[in-house]
C-alpha positions in Angstrom: 5.8 -7.9 -8.9 3.4 -7.5 -5.7 -0.2 -9.3 -7.2 -2.8 -8.4 -4.2 -7.0 -8.4 -4.6 -8.2 -4.8 -5.1 -10.2 -3.7 -2.8 -13.4 -1.3 -3.2 -13.9 1.2 -1.0 -15.9 0.3 2.0 -13.6 -2.2 2.6 -10.5 0.6 2.1 -12.4 2.0 4.9 -13.0 -0.7 7.0 -9.4 -1.6 6.6 -8.6 1.6 7.7 -10.8 2.0 11.0 -9.8 -1.8 11.8 -5.9 -0.5 11.3 -6.7 2.9 13.1 -7.7 0.4 16.7 -4.9 -1.4 16.7 -3.4 1.8 16.8 -5.2 3.2 19.5 -4.5 -1.0 20.9 -1.2 -0.2 21.3 -0.5 -3.0 18.5 1.7 -0.5 16.0 3.4 -3.1 14.6 -0.5 -4.9 13.5 -1.8 -1.1 12.6 1.4 -0.8 9.9 1.2 -4.2 8.3 -2.5 -4.4 8.0 -2.5 -0.6 6.6 0.4 -1.8 4.0 -2.7 -4.0 2.3 -4.9 -1.0 2.1 -3.9 -0.3 -2.3 -1.3 2.6 -2.3 -3.1 5.7 -4.1 -0.8 5.2 -7.7 -0.2 9.1 -7.8 1.5 8.4 -3.7 3.6 5.3 -5.1 4.9 7.3 -8.3 6.3 10.5 -5.7 7.4 8.0 -3.0 9.1 6.2 -6.2 10.7 9.0 -7.7 11.8 10.6 -4.0 12.5 7.8 -1.6 13.4 5.0 -4.6 11.8 1.7 -5.2 13.4 -0.2 -2.7 11.3 1.4 -0.9 8.0 0.4 -2.3 9.5 -2.7 -2.9 11.0 -3.6 0.5 8.3 -2.5 2.3 5.2 -4.4 2.2 3.3 -1.8 0.4 -0.1 -3.3 -2.2 0.5 -1.7 -5.2 -1.7 -3.3 -7.4 -3.2 0.3 -8.0 -0.2 1.5 -9.2 0.4 -1.8 -11.5 -2.8 -1.8 -13.0 -2.1 2.0 -13.9 1.1 2.2 -14.5 1.9 -2.0 -16.2 4.2 -3.9 -14.3 6.9 -2.3 -16.2 7.2 0.6 -13.2 8.5 -1.9 -10.9 11.8 -1.2 -13.0 11.6 1.8 -14.5 
């Protein structure tokens, strides 16, 4: 399952800022790719899993490291 390094809050803010600047510059694909490197908060991962499905999370390229840390690796298969 997804294994990504954790980010500090400052790194998350910096990455979000860079993604916003890419979007403002017209690089929406680059912006989306960069924003998906920020760990998805576990509560959002849980809601997305319940409402949209695990395939959306796994195939969408989301950083699920915080959800895995909170819920365990079986979160992806339950």
